[in-house]
C-alpha positions in Angstrom: 0.0 0.0 0.0 1.4 3.4 -1.0 -0.6 6.5 -0.3 0.9 9.2 -2.6 1.8 12.4 -0.8 3.5 14.0 -3.8 3.7 13.4 -7.5 6.1 10.4 -8.2 9.4 11.6 -9.5 12.0 9.7 -11.6 13.9 8.9 -8.4 10.8 7.6 -6.7 9.9 5.3 -9.6 13.4 4.1 -9.9 13.7 3.3 -6.2 10.4 1.4 -6.3 11.5 -0.5 -9.4 14.8 -1.6 -7.8 13.0 -2.8 -4.6 10.4 -4.6 -6.7 13.2 -6.5 -8.5 14.1 -8.1 -5.2 10.5 -8.7 -4.2 10.2 -5.8 -1.7 7.4 -3.3 -1.6 7.0 0.1 0.1 4.5 0.9 2.7 3.8 4.6 3.1 1.4 5.6 5.8 2.8 8.7 7.4 1.2 11.1 9.9 -0.3 14.4 8.6 1.9 17.4 8.4 5.5 17.8 7.4 7.3 16.8 10.6 7.9 13.6 12.5 10.4 11.6 14.4 10.5 8.0 13.1 11.7 5.1 15.2 13.5 2.7 12.9 13.5 -1.1 13.4 14.8 -3.6 12.8 18.5 -2.9 12.4 20.0 -6.4 12.1 22.1 -6.2 8.9 24.2 -3.8 6.8 21.6 -4.3 4.1 19.1 -2.4 6.2 20.8 0.9 5.4 20.5 0.4 1.6 16.8 -0.7 2.0 16.2 2.5 4.0 17.8 4.6 1.3 15.8 3.0 -1.4 12.6 3.3 0.7 13.3 6.9 1.3 13.8 7.5 -2.4 10.6 5.5 -3.2 8.5 7.4 -0.7 9.8 10.8 -1.9 10.6 11.8 1.7 13.9 13.7 2.5 14.7 11.5 5.5 17.3 12.8 8.0 19.6 11.0 10.3 21.6 12.1 13.4 25.4 12.2 13.3 28.3 13.8 15.0 28.7 17.5 14.1 32.4 16.7 13.5 31.4 14.2 10.8 29.2 16.7 9.0 31.9 19.4 9.2 34.7 17.0 8.1 36.1 16.2 4.6 33.1 13.9 3.8 30.6 16.4 5.1 29.2 17.0 1.7 28.5 13.3 1.3 27.0 13.1 4.8 24.6 16.0 4.0 23.6 14.3 0.7 22.8 11.1 2.7 20.6 13.2 5.0 22.9 13.3 8.0 22.3 16.3 10.3 25.0 17.2 12.9 24.6 17.5 16.6 27.0 18.3 19.4 27.0 15.2 21.7 29.3 16.6 24.4 27.8 16.3 27.9 27.4 20.0 28.1 24.9 20.0 25.2 21.4 18.6 25.4 20.7 16.6 22.2 17.0 16.6 22.8 16.9 20.4 22.9 19.1 20.6 19.8 16.7 18.4 17.9 13.6 20.2 19.2 15.1 23.5 18.0 15.8 22.0 14.6 12.1 21.1 14.3 11.1 24.5 15.4 13.2 26.2 12.8 12.3 23.8 10.0 9.2 23.9 7.8 9.7 20.2 6.9 11.7 17.6 8.8 11.5 13.8 8.8 14.0 12.5 11.3 14.8 8.7 11.6 16.3 7.4 14.8 17.2 3.7 15.0 15.7 2.0 18.0 18.6 -0.4 18.6 21.6 1.6 17.6 23.6 -1.6 16.7 23.3 -4.6 14.4 23.9 -6.9 17.4 21.4 -7.8 20.0 20.7 -4.8 22.2 19.6 -5.2 25.8 17.3 -2.2 25.5 15.8 0.0 22.8 17.1 3.5 22.9 14.6 6.1 24.1 16.0 9.2 22.6 13.4 9.2 19.7 10.6 9.4 22.2 11.9 12.4 24.1 12.8 14.2 20.9 9.3 13.8 19.5 7.8 14.9 22.8 10.0 18.0 23.1 9.4 18.9 19.4 5.7 18.2 19.7 5.6 16.0 16.6 4.3 12.5 16.0 6.3 9.3 16.2 6.2 7.4 12.9 6.8 3.6 12.8 9.6 3.0 10.2 10.1 -0.7 9.6 12.1 -3.3 7.7 9.9 -6.3 7.9 11.6 -9.2 6.3 8.8 -11.6 7.0 6.6 -9.8 4.4 9.4 -8.1 2.5 8.0 -4.7 3.3 9.8 -1.5 4.1 8.7 2.0 4.8 6.5 3.8 7.3 3.5 1.8 8.6 1.7 4.2 10.9 2.3 6.6 13.8 1.6 7.6 17.4 1.0 11.0 18.9 3.1 10.8 22.1 1.0 11.5 25.1 3.7 12.0 27.7 2.6 8.9 29.5 5.8 6.9 28.9 4.5 3.5 30.0 1.3 3.7 27.9 3.1 5.0 24.8 5.9 2.4 25.0 3.3 -0.4 25.4 1.7 0.7 22.1 5.1 0.8 20.4 6.0 -2.6 21.6 2.6 -4.0 20.5 3.2 -2.6 17.1 6.7 -3.9 16.5 6.4 -7.3 18.2 5.3 -9.1 15.0 7.8 -7.5 12.7 11.0 -9.4 11.7 14.4 -8.2 10.7 16.7 -9.6 8.0 18.7 -11.5 10.6 16.3 -12.5 13.4 19.2 -14.0 15.4 20.3 -10.3 15.9 16.8 -9.3 17.0 16.4 -8.9 20.7 13.3 -8.6 22.8 11.7 -5.2 22.6 12.1 -3.5 26.0 13.1 0.0 27.3 15.5 0.9 30.0 13.6 1.8 33.2 13.0 5.5 33.5 15.5 7.5 35.5 14.1 10.6 37.4 16.9 13.0 36.5 18.5 11.6 33.4 17.4 10.2 30.0 19.3 8.6 27.3 19.2 10.7 24.1 22.0 9.3 21.9 21.6 7.6 18.6 24.2 5.7 16.5 24.0 5.6 12.7 25.9 3.0 10.8 26.7 3.6 7.2 28.9 1.8 4.6 32.5 2.3 5.5 31.5 4.8 8.2 30.8 3.7 11.7 30.0 6.2 14.4 31.3 5.3 17.8 28.8 4.0 20.3 28.3 7.0 22.6 25.7 7.7 25.3 24.6 11.2 26.1 22.8 11.8 29.3 20.5 14.8 29.4 19.1 16.3 32.6 15.4 17.2 32.6 13.4 19.1 35.1 
């Protein structure tokens, strides 16, 4: 199912054709408006990145990903920007959630994808940064998925975060529990780290061909 949100371009048609050659189809069911934070799962293989790029092309959405500011400012910065990477300062003195919320406030259109696991290996917990980013920016959380069981990729629906963490996370878990990654053996149980009163985890790691961002954790104080 593809609900068209803009006239299909050559890139959109080409991306869909390539995916179709390998038996994949795009699902495009995005929230209204021009802004969202998408939680991406499953990340179990390097191929996930290429599927995501093709899906982004096929959907016609200029998806963005979080990366180090140094990476965007470096020699390959032009390539990172072309791939949709936006830079953030992850030093402990900077609040990543606030940086992203400000980006949304200043942007007329922003579709940000944050991987839930942050690694191809089994993760003990899903990262929660995507939730607090969406909550701070007052935008929906979209469900971005690579579902190998049905060979479907794209955005399958969304959730308006209520601020009730437990209820919202339960809905997210219920949605993803029947989705399968390319390598199920790397797919862990969906669970979130218990909430800490003063600190939240708001880091994300993007892995791209030949470029691996270091696994970092940024703790951000909230009132």
